[in-house]
C-alpha positions as CSV (number, residue, x, y, z in Angstrom):
1,M,117.2,35.7,80.7
2,N,114.2,35.4,78.3
3,V,111.4,37.9,79.1
4,G,108.2,38.1,77.4
5,L,106.4,41.5,77.4
6,F,102.6,41.3,78.3
7,I,100.7,44.3,77.1
8,P,96.8,44.5,78.1
9,C,94.8,45.6,75.6
10,Y,93.7,49.1,76.7
11,I,97.4,50.0,76.9
12,D,97.8,48.6,73.5
13,Q,94.7,50.5,72.0
14,F,94.8,53.9,74.0
15,Y,98.3,54.2,75.6
16,P,100.9,52.7,73.3
17,N,103.6,54.9,74.5
18,A,103.3,53.2,77.8
19,A,104.0,50.1,76.3
20,I,107.1,51.5,74.2
21,A,108.5,53.0,77.7
22,T,108.3,49.5,79.3
23,L,110.0,48.0,76.4
24,N,112.8,50.8,76.3
25,L,113.2,50.7,80.0
26,L,113.8,47.0,80.0
27,S,116.1,47.1,77.1
28,G,118.1,49.9,78.5
29,L,118.7,47.7,81.7
30,G,120.1,44.9,79.2
31,I,117.3,42.8,79.1
32,T,116.3,41.0,76.0
33,V,112.6,41.2,75.7
34,K,110.3,39.8,73.1
35,Y,106.7,40.8,72.5
36,P,104.3,37.9,71.2
37,V,102.2,39.3,68.6
38,N,99.4,37.2,68.7
39,Q,98.3,38.2,72.5
40,T,95.2,39.7,73.3
41,C,93.1,40.5,76.5
42,C,93.8,38.5,79.4
43,G,90.2,37.8,80.2
44,Q,89.9,40.3,83.2
45,P,86.9,42.3,82.3
46,M,84.9,39.3,82.0
47,A,85.9,37.6,85.0
48,N,85.3,40.7,87.1
49,S,81.7,41.1,85.6
50,G,81.1,37.3,86.5
51,F,81.7,35.7,83.6
52,E,85.1,33.8,84.4
53,H,83.6,30.6,83.1
54,L,83.8,32.2,79.6
55,T,87.6,33.1,79.8
56,Q,89.0,29.9,79.0
57,G,89.9,30.9,75.3
58,C,92.1,33.7,76.8
59,N,93.8,31.5,79.3
60,D,94.5,29.1,76.5
61,L,96.0,31.6,74.1
62,F,97.9,33.6,77.0
63,I,99.5,30.1,77.8
64,D,100.4,29.6,74.2
65,N,101.9,32.9,74.1
66,F,103.9,33.1,77.2
67,A,104.7,29.6,78.6
68,E,108.1,29.5,76.9
69,F,109.3,32.4,78.7
70,D,111.6,32.7,81.9
71,Y,109.7,35.9,83.1
72,I,106.6,37.7,82.2
73,V,106.4,41.4,82.5
74,S,103.5,43.7,82.3
75,P,102.9,47.5,82.8
76,S,99.8,46.7,84.5
77,G,99.2,45.6,88.3
78,S,95.5,44.8,87.8
79,C,96.1,42.4,85.0
80,V,99.4,40.7,86.4
81,L,97.0,40.1,89.4
82,H,94.5,38.3,87.3
83,I,96.8,36.0,85.7
84,K,98.5,35.3,88.9
85,D,95.1,34.4,90.6
86,H,92.9,33.3,87.8
87,L,95.0,31.6,85.0
88,H,93.9,27.9,84.8
89,S,93.7,25.1,82.4
90,P,92.0,21.7,82.2
91,K,94.5,20.3,79.8
92,E,97.7,22.5,80.7
93,E,97.3,23.2,84.3
94,D,101.2,22.7,85.0
95,K,102.0,25.2,82.4
96,A,99.3,27.8,83.7
97,L,100.7,27.2,87.2
98,G,104.3,27.8,86.0
99,I,103.2,31.3,84.1
100,R,101.4,32.3,87.7
101,K,104.5,32.0,89.4
102,K,106.7,33.9,86.8
103,V,104.3,36.6,85.8
104,Y,105.5,40.1,87.1
105,E,104.3,43.9,87.3
106,L,106.9,46.1,86.0
107,T,108.2,47.8,89.1
108,E,107.9,44.4,91.1
109,F,110.1,42.9,88.4
110,L,112.8,45.8,88.6
111,T,112.9,45.7,92.2
112,D,112.5,42.0,93.3
113,V,114.2,40.3,90.2
114,L,116.5,42.8,88.7
115,K,117.1,44.5,92.1
116,V,117.8,47.7,90.2
117,E,119.5,50.5,92.5
118,K,120.3,53.2,89.7
119,L,118.6,54.6,87.1
120,S,119.6,57.1,84.2
121,A,116.1,58.9,84.1
122,R,115.6,62.6,84.4
123,F,112.3,64.2,84.9
124,P,112.3,67.9,86.5
125,H,108.8,67.9,87.7
126,K,106.4,67.5,90.8
127,V,105.2,64.2,90.7
128,G,102.2,62.7,92.5
129,V,102.1,58.8,92.8
130,H,99.0,57.0,92.8
131,Q,99.1,53.7,94.8
132,S,96.9,51.5,92.7
133,C,94.5,48.9,94.7
134,H,95.4,45.8,92.7
135,G,99.0,46.6,92.9
136,Q,99.2,47.7,96.6
137,R,96.9,45.0,98.3
138,G,97.0,42.4,95.6
139,L,100.5,42.3,94.7
140,M,101.8,44.1,97.7
141,L,103.7,46.8,95.9
142,A,103.6,49.2,98.8
143,Q,102.3,49.0,102.4
144,M,99.0,49.8,103.3
145,S,98.4,52.6,105.5
146,E,96.0,50.9,107.6
147,L,98.7,48.4,109.0
148,V,100.8,49.3,111.8
149,D,103.7,48.1,109.9
150,A,106.9,49.6,108.4
151,P,106.3,51.6,105.1
152,F,107.6,50.7,101.7
153,S,106.5,51.2,98.2
154,K,108.4,49.7,95.2
155,P,107.2,52.5,92.8
156,L,108.4,55.1,95.1
157,H,111.8,53.3,95.8
158,L,112.2,53.7,91.8
159,L,111.2,57.0,91.4
160,K,113.5,58.4,93.9
161,M,116.2,57.3,91.4
162,V,115.1,60.0,88.7
163,E,117.2,62.9,88.6
164,G,115.3,66.2,89.2
165,L,111.9,64.6,90.1
166,E,110.0,66.0,93.2
167,L,107.7,63.7,94.6
168,V,104.6,65.1,96.1
169,E,103.3,64.1,99.6
170,L,99.5,63.4,99.5
171,S,97.0,63.6,102.3
172,R,95.7,60.2,101.7
173,P,98.5,58.3,99.6
174,D,96.7,55.0,99.0
175,E,93.2,55.9,98.7
176,C,91.4,54.2,95.8
177,C,90.8,56.4,92.7
178,G,87.2,54.6,91.8
179,F,88.0,53.2,88.6
180,G,87.9,49.7,89.5
181,G,87.3,48.2,85.9
182,T,83.5,47.6,85.3
183,F,82.7,49.1,88.9
184,C,83.2,52.7,86.9
185,V,80.4,51.3,84.6
186,A,77.9,49.9,87.3
187,E,78.5,52.6,90.0
188,E,79.3,55.8,87.8
189,A,78.3,58.2,90.2
190,V,80.4,56.8,92.9
191,S,83.4,56.3,90.7
192,V,83.3,59.7,89.5
193,K,83.3,61.1,93.0
194,M,85.9,59.1,94.4
195,G,88.0,60.0,91.2
196,K,87.7,63.7,91.7
197,D,88.5,63.3,95.5
198,R,91.8,61.3,94.4
199,V,92.6,64.1,91.7
200,A,92.1,66.9,94.1
201,D,94.5,65.4,96.6
202,H,97.2,65.8,93.9
203,V,96.4,69.2,92.5
204,N,96.0,70.6,96.1
205,H,99.5,69.6,96.8
206,G,100.7,71.0,93.8
207,A,101.6,67.9,91.5
208,E,102.3,68.7,87.7
209,Y,102.1,65.0,86.8
210,I,100.2,61.7,88.4
211,T,102.0,58.6,88.0
212,A,101.1,55.0,88.7
213,A,101.8,51.6,87.9
214,D,98.4,51.1,86.5
215,M,97.3,53.1,83.2
216,S,93.8,52.1,84.0
217,C,93.7,54.2,87.3
218,L,95.4,56.9,85.2
219,M,92.8,56.7,82.4
220,H,90.1,57.3,85.0
221,M,91.7,60.3,86.6
222,E,92.9,61.7,83.1
223,G,89.2,62.1,82.1
224,I,88.4,63.9,85.3
225,L,91.3,66.4,84.7
226,R,90.2,66.9,81.2
227,R,86.7,67.8,82.3
228,Q,88.4,70.1,84.8
229,N,90.3,71.9,82.2
230,S,93.4,71.2,84.2
231,N,97.0,71.5,83.4
232,V,97.9,68.5,85.4
233,K,99.0,65.4,83.3
234,V,99.1,61.5,83.6
235,L,102.2,59.4,83.0
236,H,102.8,55.8,83.4
237,I,105.6,55.1,85.8
238,A,107.5,53.5,82.9
239,E,107.4,56.7,81.0
240,I,108.9,58.6,83.8
241,L,111.7,55.9,84.4
242,S,112.8,55.8,81.0
243,A,112.7,59.8,80.5
244,Q,115.8,61.6,79.5
């Protein structure tokens, strides 16, 4: 199995430990992982701002970096969804289509491809899980509470394998944190209020850590927690699933 590691730019710049944890987790499961050093932004911020027509350079570079791999894995649901929905190439559309079919968010890859049923991780803390919108509603990593259907959650399935971890039950388990990429810039007041509400749900239920499959949502909530001088910390799910 030839796996390419796709690390979003904001993780590379601000949260490299999430990237390292993803690599360690996959390697620990016996997967040979390669990191294309020439990768850059996937183009999602431009596309979300209405400038998708300017992202072809990002698309071409992504294809050059990742077309050779059997699978592409990333610790970001939003960036993976962008590639799945928006990667195109006038010159190499067959390669673009191939990539859209083989790019996976980390927890999706662990549950659907590797079918992991046991982990050696240990994390003796109370943890609240944030279900990011792109992952939940775009990639279907978890069931939406507004649907009358059987509940499931790929991140929760994996976290339940971690020794000592106590999952905190939330009042609104799949509510948006308000980040929304460029939304938090264009509508900062609404974004902050939504983030405060989301953080309060975790804090009021005794969470010591908040985790998610999207570091961008955690970054938004971390900023609010810091301004509140809270002791609650955020950790990407890869850091918990690889903790010893």
